[in-house]
ROKERO-239366 format. One line per 10 residues: for each residue x, y, z of N, C-alpha, C, O. Coordinates in pm, whole numbers, plus 50000, padded with zeros to 5 digits. Example, Ala and Ser with C-alpha at 12.3 -4.5 7.8 and 13.67 -1.06 7.14 Angstrom:
REM residues 2
51319 49431 50780 51230 49550 50780 51320 49670 50780 51424 49668 50846; 51285 49775 50708 51367 49894 50714 51290 50003 50787 51341 50114 50804
REM end
This chain:
REM residues 123
64725 66089 34725 64805 65939 34713 64960 65942 34776 65007 66052 34806; 65021 65847 34791 65111 65753 34861 65194 65832 34793 65176 65860 34675; 65351 65902 34907 65439 65904 34796 65571 65837 34869 65598 65863 34986; 65675 65721 34762 65769 65647 34762 65875 65681 34695 65881 65715 34576; 66027 65666 34836 66156 65685 34762 66174 65556 34729 66080 65480 34749; 66260 65520 34690 66335 65481 34534 66482 65531 34524 66526 65619 34450; 66573 65424 34650 66660 65426 34673 66756 65327 34628 66758 65220 34689; 66912 65362 34436 66895 65268 34404 67006 65333 34316 66968 65434 34256; 67144 65293 34294 67227 65349 34179 67254 65373 34040 67317 65457 33978; 67136 65198 33990 67190 65118 33900 66963 65236 33846 66851 65229 33897
67038 65335 33698 66931 65337 33703 66820 65275 33627 66707 65323 33638; 66837 65200 33571 66790 65061 33493 66707 64967 33636 66627 64875 33620; 66752 65019 33766 66631 64961 33847 66527 65087 33946 66415 65076 33996; 66628 65205 33942 66515 65282 33962 66383 65314 33901 66279 65361 33949; 66426 65263 33749 66333 65304 33639 66211 65184 33627 66094 65213 33604; 66265 65028 33647 66202 64910 33708 66077 64979 33773 65969 65023 33734; 66168 64960 33932 66029 64961 33997 65929 65124 33964 65807 65120 33979; 65984 65230 33929 65906 65393 33903 65848 65297 33828 65736 65324 33870; 65830 65215 33760 65734 65213 33622 65624 65074 33671 65506 65064 33637; 65698 64980 33755 65545 64931 33858 65489 64999 33981 65399 64938 34039
65523 65102 34025 65483 65163 34117 65392 65277 34105 65296 65264 34181; 65390 65345 34060 65326 65458 33918 65234 65409 33844 65144 65493 33843; 65198 65300 33765 65118 65223 33690 64998 65191 33764 64891 65193 33703; 65001 65150 33935 64995 65120 34027 64889 65257 34107 64776 65227 34145; 64925 65353 34119 64884 65498 34077 64983 65583 34242 64927 65670 34309; 65134 65530 34275 65179 65599 34394 65261 65708 34324 65280 65714 34202; 65296 65776 34399 65368 65891 34328 65552 65821 34380 65593 65720 34437; 65602 65919 34331 65719 65788 34346 65846 65977 34331 65821 66093 34299; 65957 65910 34371 66087 66038 34349 66196 65893 34399 66169 65791 34462; 66301 65932 34348 66421 65852 34307 66600 65949 34401 66638 66066 34413
66647 65828 34437 66776 65881 34507 66880 65807 34473 66852 65695 34432; 67004 65838 34479 67082 65768 34374 67182 65644 34463 67210 65525 34450; 67218 65776 34574 67297 65700 34702 67207 65740 34823 67122 65829 34828; 67255 65635 34941 67239 65707 35033 67224 65873 35063 67117 65931 35076; 67334 65923 35070 67376 66025 35104 67226 66183 35041 67183 66276 35109; 67196 66146 34904 67059 66189 34811 66951 66206 34926 66894 66304 34973; 66947 66017 34960 66804 65970 35013 66763 66092 35130 66666 66166 35119; 66861 66094 35242 66903 66160 35353 66838 66238 35300 66724 66206 35266; 66883 66356 35276 66862 66445 35207 66744 66487 35213 66695 66554 35305; 66672 66435 35077 66538 66444 35052 66440 66400 35137 66340 66471 35147
66448 66269 35218 66439 66229 35314 66392 66363 35391 66294 66410 35335; 66419 66412 35464 66471 66510 35541 66395 66665 35533 66385 66753 35619; 66352 66658 35409 66288 66742 35358 66137 66773 35318 66060 66868 35309; 66141 66611 35297 65973 66560 35280 65905 66406 35318 65940 66289 35333; 65766 66508 35324 65747 66357 35394 65725 66201 35316 65616 66204 35259; 65789 66079 35298 65733 65975 35220 65666 65854 35304 65715 65814 35410; 65600 65822 35273 65505 65694 35335 65580 65573 35289 65540 65462 35325; 65670 65583 35221 65808 65401 35237 65924 65430 35144 65947 65485 35036; 65981 65366 35238 66154 65366 35192 66148 65228 34997 66077 65153 34930; 66207 65254 35003 66240 65138 34861 66425 65121 34828 66472 65181 34731
66490 65058 34892 66620 65124 34922 66706 64976 34879 66674 64862 34914; 66824 65016 34793 66944 64877 34776 67034 64863 34873 67043 64946 34963; 67133 64727 34862 67239 64803 35006 67352 64815 34893 67430 64907 34919; 67370 64771 34816 67520 64840 34735 67510 65026 34691 67455 65057 34585; 67550 65100 34754 67590 65220 34641 67696 65308 34713 67731 65296 34830; 67745 65409 34614 67847 65447 34663 67803 65512 34767 67701 65483 34830; 67926 65665 34805 67869 65694 34987 67846 65699 35078 67923 65702 35174; 67637 65706 35075 67620 65623 35113 67519 65493 35141 67398 65502 35158; 67605 65357 35141 67500 65223 35136 67296 65256 35237 67247 65325 35326; 67251 65135 35119 67105 65128 35204 67132 65086 35362 67035 65093 35438
67244 65047 35410 67207 64983 35553 67266 65121 35640 67204 65143 35744; 67399 65230 35602 67399 65320 35668 67289 65446 35654 67284 65539 35735; 67178 65431 35507 67088 65577 35549 66985 65462 35669 66931 65474 35779; 66998 65381 35590 66895 65301 35720 66934 65310 35871 66860 65268 35960; 67018 65351 35887 67086 65443 36007 67028 65520 36049 66919 65525 36106; 67117 65600 36016 67103 65713 36007 66912 65797 36007 66888 65896 36075; 66802 65725 35914 66704 65769 35894 66628 65757 36028 66536 65824 36076; 66708 65632 36077 66632 65570 36233 66660 65657 36329 66578 65708 36406; 66808 65680 36324 66770 65755 36432 66771 65895 36451 66831 65957 36539; 66667 65959 36320 66584 66152 36361 66537 66092 36445 66519 65973 36473
66506 66238 36508 66397 66269 36571 66239 66327 36484 66153 66414 36501; 66274 66205 36373 66159 66274 36287 66048 66117 36239 66086 66002 36260; 65907 66154 36171 65840 66034 36176 65882 65898 36155 65768 65855 36172; 65932 65819 36138 65998 65684 36148 65905 65641 36040 65790 65607 36071; 65959 65638 35869 65845 65564 35768 65894 65430 35724 66006 65432 35673; 65820 65286 35736 65872 65180 35699 65924 65247 35542 65894 65352 35485; 66041 65104 35493 66137 65062 35491 66118 64920 35411 66074 64820 35468; 66142 64922 35318 66149 64761 35262 66287 64769 35116 66290 64830 35009; 66353 64703 35164 66522 64632 35163 66546 64590 35016 66582 64474 35036; 66550 64604 34897 66605 64506 34825 66710 64479 34735 66781 64566 34683
66718 64395 34721 66925 64353 34665 66868 64213 34657 66769 64146 34685; 67067 64204 34568 67096 64165 34507 67139 64055 34634 67081 63947 34626; 67195 64064 34702 67258 63974 34838 67149 63890 34895 67048 63947 34938; 67160 63756 34898 67052 63687 34940 67082 63596 35098 67018 63515 35165; 67214 63662 35111 67243 63585 35270 67136 63607 35387 67057 63700 35400; 67161 63471 35486 67073 63513 35558 67180 63648 35653 67104 63738 35689; 67312 63673 35692 67341 63764 35761 67317 63935 35691 67304 64043 35749; 67318 63900 35534 67272 63980 35466 67155 64065 35505 67155 64188 35507; 67020 63959 35547 66881 64087 35606 66922 64072 35736 66927 64189 35774; 66960 63992 35843 67059 64037 35938 67056 64130 35997 66996 64165 36098
67154 64197 35903 67201 64355 35909 67098 64468 35838 67084 64587 35867; 67050 64411 35765 66897 64483 35689 66824 64591 35814 66829 64709 35849; 66729 64412 35868 66655 64438 35941 66678 64481 36095 66583 64509 36168; 66852 64486 36152 66920 64556 36178 66963 64734 36210 66980 64809 36306; 66967 64738 36040 67000 64866 36011 66811 64950 36076 66775 65057 36124; 66751 64830 36038 66602 64975 36026 66499 64933 35919 66397 64991 35881; 66570 64780 35870 66439 64769 35703 66309 64721 35796 66319 64708 35918; 66207 64702 35734 66091 64617 35780 66090 64488 35708 66130 64385 35762; 66038 64492 35571 66087 64357 35456 66242 64368 35429 66341 64432 35465; 66201 64258 35337 66347 64234 35271 66291 64171 35176 66199 64097 35210
66325 64178 35028 66294 64121 34958 66472 64116 34879 66548 64212 34887; 66508 63982 34805 66566 63941 34719 66600 63979 34534 66560 63901 34448; 66660 64080 34505 66625 64122 34309 66645 63982 34231 66744 63911 34249; 66565 63960 34164 66476 64053 34057 66381 64046 34168 66388 63952 34247; 66283 64147 34182 66115 64116 34170 66035 64173 34103 66026 64286 34056; 65928 64010 34104 65836 64046 33998 65827 64171 34091 65859 64207 34204; 65733 64241 33918 65593 64312 33997 65494 64308 34127 65470 64411 34189; 65449 64211 34155 65277 64176 34137 65318 64151 34279 65236 64168 34369; 65510 64090 34317 65528 64051 34487 65604 64135 34529 65631 64130 34649; 65665 64245 34443 65706 64419 34548 65530 64489 34539 65529 64570 34632
65413 64490 34482 65357 64586 34522 65283 64548 34623 65223 64618 34704; 65294 64350 34608 65231 64308 34761 65278 64287 34861 65239 64215 34953; 65405 64375 34847 65469 64455 34992 65455 64579 34999 65396 64636 35091; 65492 64618 34930 65456 64751 34916 65338 64807 35018 65346 64875 35120; 65190 64733 34926 65089 64719 35018 65082 64725 35127 65036 64808 35206; 65143 64604 35138 65175 64561 35279 65222 64646 35428 65166 64640 35537; 65348 64727 35385 65445 64815 35432 65334 64942 35414 65354 65027 35501; 65248 64969 35343 65168 65100 35353 65022 65060 35414 64937 65142 35378; 64969 64957 35496 64875 64959 35560 64752 64911 35390 64636 64932 35424; 64756 64871 35275 64687 64818 35223 64666 64757 35172 64599 64770 35070
64728 64622 35232 64666 64551 35192 64550 64449 35240 64516 64426 35357; 64500 64396 35125 64387 64371 35143 64298 64439 35060 64182 64403 35044; 64365 64569 34990 64249 64713 34880 64292 64679 34787 64258 64731 34681
REM end
């Protein structure tokens, strides 16, 4: 089973993403900010990160930059944010995101991108 870490400070968003991903057969863990996500990611191996940008303590950009600087296996990251400007996308990719989606994300769209990043597209 593939293991996904959802990083978002909004409980409703975490629950929404968790329900979509678990119903598709993925194992899911959650973190409420980048610091908690970093701690979990350094202790456990995940197959994918689904990351919000705007969070207290350490935002999504900071989390990805720190993860990308670690001497660990690099996991794909899907950034999902309400920020829709081109500059936000550029910052996300610069921080290490593999894909960028704007909230709200429809379940089938989220799953199609998750499958793509996990190498399951077309299955």
